[in-house]
C-alpha positions as CSV (number, residue, x, y, z in Angstrom):
1,M,31.3,-2.4,-3.9
2,S,27.9,-2.3,-5.8
3,D,27.4,-0.6,-9.0
4,H,25.9,2.3,-7.0
5,E,29.0,3.1,-5.0
6,H,32.3,4.9,-5.7
7,G,35.3,4.5,-3.5
8,D,34.8,7.0,-1.4
9,G,31.4,5.2,-0.5
10,A,29.3,8.2,-2.1
11,S,26.5,7.0,-3.6
12,A,26.1,7.5,-7.6
13,H,22.7,7.0,-8.8
14,L,20.9,7.7,-12.2
15,D,17.2,6.8,-11.9
16,F,16.5,5.2,-15.4
17,H,12.7,5.7,-14.6
18,R,10.5,4.6,-17.6
19,G,7.5,6.6,-16.5
20,A,3.9,5.6,-16.9
21,L,4.5,5.5,-20.4
22,G,6.8,2.7,-20.8
23,G,8.4,0.9,-23.8
24,W,7.9,2.5,-27.3
25,F,5.2,4.4,-26.2
26,R,7.0,7.1,-24.6
27,Y,8.9,8.0,-27.9
28,V,5.4,8.6,-29.6
29,P,4.7,12.7,-29.2
30,L,1.3,13.1,-27.9
31,F,0.7,15.6,-30.4
32,I,0.1,13.0,-33.2
33,F,-3.1,12.0,-31.4
34,I,-3.9,15.9,-31.9
35,L,-3.3,15.6,-35.6
36,I,-5.4,12.4,-35.8
37,I,-8.6,13.9,-33.7
38,Y,-7.8,17.5,-35.8
39,L,-8.5,15.4,-39.2
40,L,-11.4,13.3,-37.8
41,G,-12.8,16.5,-36.7
42,K,-12.5,18.1,-40.2
43,S,-14.1,15.6,-42.0
44,V,-17.1,15.1,-39.6
45,I,-17.6,18.5,-38.4
46,S,-19.0,21.1,-40.8
47,N,-18.8,24.5,-38.9
48,P,-15.8,23.9,-36.3
49,R,-16.7,27.5,-34.8
50,A,-20.2,26.7,-34.1
51,A,-21.2,26.9,-30.4
52,L,-21.7,23.2,-29.0
53,T,-23.5,23.6,-25.5
54,L,-22.3,21.5,-22.6
55,G,-24.7,22.4,-19.8
56,A,-24.3,25.8,-19.3
57,Y,-21.2,26.2,-21.2
58,Q,-21.0,26.9,-24.6
59,L,-17.8,25.7,-26.4
60,S,-17.1,25.3,-30.1
61,W,-15.1,22.6,-31.6
62,V,-12.0,24.9,-32.2
63,E,-11.8,25.7,-28.5
64,V,-12.2,21.9,-27.2
65,L,-9.3,21.1,-29.5
66,L,-7.1,23.7,-28.3
67,I,-7.6,23.2,-24.7
68,I,-7.0,19.3,-25.3
69,A,-3.8,20.8,-27.1
70,T,-2.9,22.6,-24.4
71,V,-3.2,19.7,-22.0
72,L,-1.2,17.4,-23.8
73,S,1.4,19.7,-24.7
74,L,2.0,20.1,-20.6
75,V,1.9,16.1,-20.5
76,E,4.4,15.9,-22.8
77,Q,6.5,18.6,-20.7
78,M,6.2,16.0,-17.8
79,K,7.8,13.0,-20.1
80,V,11.3,15.1,-20.2
81,S,11.3,17.0,-16.5
82,H,12.8,14.0,-14.7
83,P,16.4,14.8,-13.4
84,G,18.7,12.3,-14.0
85,I,16.7,10.9,-17.4
86,D,18.2,11.8,-20.9
87,N,15.2,12.1,-22.5
88,T,16.2,13.6,-25.6
89,L,14.5,11.2,-27.9
90,E,11.2,12.2,-26.6
91,A,12.2,15.9,-27.2
92,L,13.4,15.4,-30.5
93,G,10.6,13.4,-31.5
94,M,8.4,16.5,-30.1
95,V,10.6,18.5,-32.2
96,G,9.9,16.4,-35.5
97,M,5.9,16.2,-34.8
98,G,6.2,20.3,-34.7
99,V,7.9,20.3,-37.9
100,L,5.6,17.9,-39.6
101,Q,2.8,20.5,-38.4
102,L,4.7,23.2,-39.8
103,I,5.4,21.5,-43.1
104,L,1.8,20.4,-43.5
105,F,0.9,24.3,-42.9
106,V,3.3,25.3,-45.1
107,L,1.9,23.1,-47.9
108,G,-1.6,24.4,-47.1
109,A,-0.6,28.2,-47.1
110,A,1.0,27.4,-50.7
111,K,-2.3,26.1,-51.8
112,V,-0.8,22.6,-52.6
113,G,-3.7,20.2,-53.5
114,V,-5.4,18.5,-50.7
115,F,-3.0,20.4,-48.0
116,E,-4.9,23.4,-48.5
117,K,-8.2,22.4,-47.9
118,L,-7.0,20.5,-45.0
119,F,-4.2,22.5,-43.3
120,N,-4.3,26.1,-44.7
121,T,-6.7,27.2,-41.6
122,T,-6.4,29.0,-38.4
123,E,-6.8,26.4,-35.9
124,F,-4.2,24.2,-37.6
125,L,-1.8,27.5,-37.5
126,V,-2.5,27.7,-33.8
127,L,-2.2,23.9,-32.9
128,T,1.4,23.9,-34.8
129,F,2.3,27.0,-32.7
130,I,1.4,25.4,-29.6
131,S,3.0,22.2,-30.6
132,L,6.4,23.8,-31.5
133,A,6.4,26.1,-28.6
134,A,5.9,22.9,-26.2
135,A,8.6,21.3,-28.3
136,V,11.1,24.0,-27.8
137,V,10.4,24.4,-24.2
138,A,10.6,20.4,-23.7
139,V,14.1,20.4,-25.4
140,L,15.3,23.3,-23.1
141,L,13.5,21.5,-19.6
142,N,15.2,18.1,-21.0
143,A,18.8,20.0,-21.0
144,R,18.6,21.5,-17.9
145,T,17.3,18.6,-15.8
146,L,20.4,16.9,-17.5
147,R,22.7,20.0,-16.6
148,R,21.5,19.8,-13.3
149,T,22.0,15.9,-13.0
150,I,25.9,16.2,-14.0
151,G,26.4,18.8,-11.3
152,V,26.9,21.8,-13.7
153,G,24.0,23.5,-11.9
154,D,21.4,26.3,-13.5
155,N,23.4,29.7,-13.0
């Protein structure tokens, strides 16, 4: 009898899919890159709300950053959406990143040292909201795909 068969001949297969992001990289929350891009932009761009002209379109740095953050939050959802795969660590990493961003924002809002200048902005508040919302959805999505896998169902 193979590892994938039970005595009744039924196949029991849990796919431990590594995905495109294999190894340790799959545990890295993608919002760490948003934080890095935010900090780089904060140090280089003097007016983040000034319009950048891209052909016929005008976007501000803030809008570009929010678009990137939104797309990465959707990619994060894909990391935890495979039925049969326990991606709890990935989902918890996303929660941890959201909590880190919330702490940075709170320190900025409380006017604590350098945190005030860097993280007490509307842009960072919105990024934090996107990150936390994506993390909550990731935890729920992971739980639902695992629940469906063990046969409990969605209803």
